[in-house]
N, C-alpha and C positions, 0 to 999 in steps of 0.2 A: 220540519221541526228538528232541532238538535237532538242527537242521540243522547240518552241518559239511562240511568239505572232505575230499576223499580223502587218505588217509595211508597210509604203509607199515604192514605188519602189526604192527610193534612199537609204533608210535605209536597205532595203533587199540586195541591191548590196554591201553595206558596210559590212553587216553581212556575206555574202557569201565570200567576199574577205578576211576578217579576218579568217574565218573558214578555207579557203585554206592555208593561211599563217602559221597557227599554226598546220596544219595537219601532217607536216613532222618532221624531226629531229629538236630538240630544237635549236641547234647551227645554223641551216640553216634559222631560222626565221629572216626576214628582219625587224629589230626593228624600223628603221626610217619609213618605209612604214606602219607598223602596228600602230605606234603612230600617224601618219598623218591620217590614216583611222579612228582611234578613234576620233581624233579632228574633222573629217568631219561630225560627228553626230551633233555637234553644228554649224559647218560652212560647210554646204552642198555644197557650191560653191568653196571650197578649191581646189586650183590648185596643185595637187600632184607633177607634173613635176617641177614646179617653186621652191618648197621647197627642192626637191632632188637636183636640180641644185645649190641651195644655199650651201648645204653641200659640194658638189663637189668644188664649188668656194672657200670655206674656206680651204679645203685641198690643193688646188692649191696655196693659199696664204702662207701656211706653207712651201710648196716646194720652193716658190719664196724666202722666207726669208733664207732658207737653201741653196739657190743658186743651186737648183737641177732642172732637166728638168721636164716638165709637168708629173704628175703621170700616165697619160694615156700612155706615152711613156716609163715610167720607172716602170716595174712591181713590183719591190721591192726596198727598201732602200739600198744604197751601204753599204757594210760591215764596212766601216770606219766611218760611221755616228753613233755616240753614241746615244743610246735610250734616255738618260736623256737630251741630247741636243734637241732632237725632242720634248720631253715633254715641255721643257722650251719655245720652239718656238710655240707650240700649245697654251701655256698659253699667250704668247705675242700677238698672233693673236686674240684669243677669248676674253681675259680679259683686255688687254691693248688697242689694236687697235679697236676692235669691242665693247668693254665695256659690254660684257655679265656679268650679276651679279645676285645675289640672291635678290628676292623680299621680303625684310624684312618688308616693310610698308603695303603690301596687300597680305600676305602669302596665305590666303585661297580663293583668287580669282580663279575661275575655269580656267582662261586663263593660269595660272601658270602650269597647268597639260596638256594643249593642245599644242602640239609640234609646230603647225604653229604659234601660238601667241608667243611662246618662241623665235622662229626665227624672228618674226616681231618686237617684243618689246625688245628683248635682255635681258629679265629677266625671272626668273622662280624659281622653288623650287629645292631642291637638286637632286631629281631623274630625272627631265627633263633636267637640266643642265648637269647631269652626262651622260644621254643618248646622248646629243649633243656632249660631249667630246668623248664618245665611237665611235660615228659615224664618226667624223672628224678623229680620230686616226686610225680607220679602213681604211679609204680612203688614209691616209698617209702611212700606212703599218706597224703599231705597234699594238700589241694586248693589249687591255685594258678590264678589267673585272669589272663588277658592284659588289659592296659590300653593302649589306643592313644592316648597323648597326642599332641598336635601336635608334629611334628618328632622324636618319640622314642617308643619302645615299652618298657614295663616290665611287671612282673607284680606281683600283690599276693596277700597271704595274710591272712585274718581270724584274729586271735588272740583269746583270751577277753576281753582288755581294750582292744584297739585293732586297727587295720589297719596292716600294714606293707607298704611298696612295695619292690621289689627291682629294682635296675638291673643287669641281666646284662651290659650292654655295658661297664660300669665295675666289673668284678670282684665283682658281687653286692652293691654297697653298699646299705645299708638306708636308706630315706627315709620321711619322713612325707608327708602330703598337701601340707602347706605347702611342704616342700622340693621336691616335684614341681612345684608351681606356680612356684617360683623358678627351677628348672631350665629350664622351658619359656620363661620370660621371658628367661633368660640366652641360650638358644639363639636365640630370636627377636630378641634385642637391642632389645627394646622392652617397654613396660609393657602387655602384652596383657590384655584382659579375660578372666578365667578362667571357664570354664563348667563347671557341675557334671557335665554329660553326658560330659565328657572322662574322668571317672573311672568310667564304667560299663563292666562287663566286655565284652570283645570276643567276639562269637559266633565259633564255630569257622569257619564259612564266611567271615566277615569277615576272620579272620586269614589264611586261605588266599588270599583276594582281595588282601590287602595284600602278601603275598609275590609273588603273580603280577604285581601292578602294578609292584612294584620291578623284577622281571625284564623286564617289557615296556619300561620306561623304559631300562634298561641296554642291551637288545638294539636298540631303535630308535635310541638315541643312537650306538651302534656300527655302525648300518646293517646289523645282522644280522637281516634281515627274515624269513628262513626260521624261525629260532627264535622271533622275535617273533610270527609268524603262529600258531604252535602255542600260544603263551601266550594270544593273543587268543581262539583257539578255546576254551580252557579257561575263560577269563573269561566268554565268552558262555554256556558250559555252566552255570557256577556262579552267575552273576548275569544270567539272561536278561532280567530286568526293567530292567536298567541299559542303556538304549538307546545311551548313548555308547560302550559296548563294541562295538556293531555298527558305529558310525561309525569307531572306531579300527581295527577289523578291515578295514573297507572301504578305508581309506587304505593299510593294509599290503598288501592285495591289489593295489592300484593300483601301489604301489612295485614289486611283483613281476610286474607286467603280467598279472595274473589279472583280465582285464577283466569277464568275466561275473559272477564272485563279488563283485567290487568294486561293480558296478552294483547287484547284489542287496542288499548291505549298506547302501550309501549311500542307496538309495531307501527302504529300510525306516526308516532314521534320519530322513530329512526328513519322511516320512509320519507317524511316531510322535512327532516332536518339532517340531511346526510353528512353535513360538515360539523355537527355538534361536537363539542369537546368531550362530552360525556357519552358519546355514541358507543364506545367499547363497553362501558359499564352497563348501558341499557341492553346491549346485545347479550351480555352475560345474564341479565335478568330474564330476557326473553327465552334464552336457552334453558335456564333453570325452570321457568314456568312450563315450557313445553314438556320437559321431562316429568314434572309433577302431574300434568294433565294426562300424559301417557300412562303413568303408573296407576292413576285413578281409574283409567278405562280398562 
């Protein structure tokens, strides 16, 4: 089991639950459940069943508009239902009837990355609204894949004759690959060289890592180091091979004056990343921590 720091019993249960979710095949990870577990760090009284039932209800609404039986009694969509019609119906339910939308006015609010609050407030950022779309579509019976473009997250669906991209942050607008390229250039405000790997589906673990990194940035920018530390713990769990996560956790420990854990993480970082550009800075941190620990003894 991955090394981690002592937590209260509720946090420990969350940690163990996420550890179990990500232990198997990537495609088998229940993204909605994992995202809600992450959210329960800030909202420990979160009712998981309540939010999972909301997703089921949204899927039933899509079936109702399509005049189909309840999805629990219809294991898959009828062959004569066009996938594009299903996408347009999901858009109608989510973005017209329920008015889910991108939070342009308060983009860096942590609630935009917490799936329970996205479902409560009907607003979020591209990745959490894309997750919502993927989860509703899964329950309806169509396969939607996450696409982690630079600066923006969208989803895509393979139709018989083409691939369509769906921008959940902008009310489910449908895009071609070229329109996605233009959108990225517009956001970047420069003529970026577009790489084909941008359009490769994001693995489930990578999607969770992206949500966690968003939260880590929000918490650290707000100097909320207690929540940032728990997010760092989860990142080390899910991405143990990414040594920079140990560095970041070590720095957070230092901010919280957890000197022994800070020393442990920062030492691991400099040992495993001997060519890192910030190696000198981290060695200075390590020297300072050792001096503090020596004075405390």
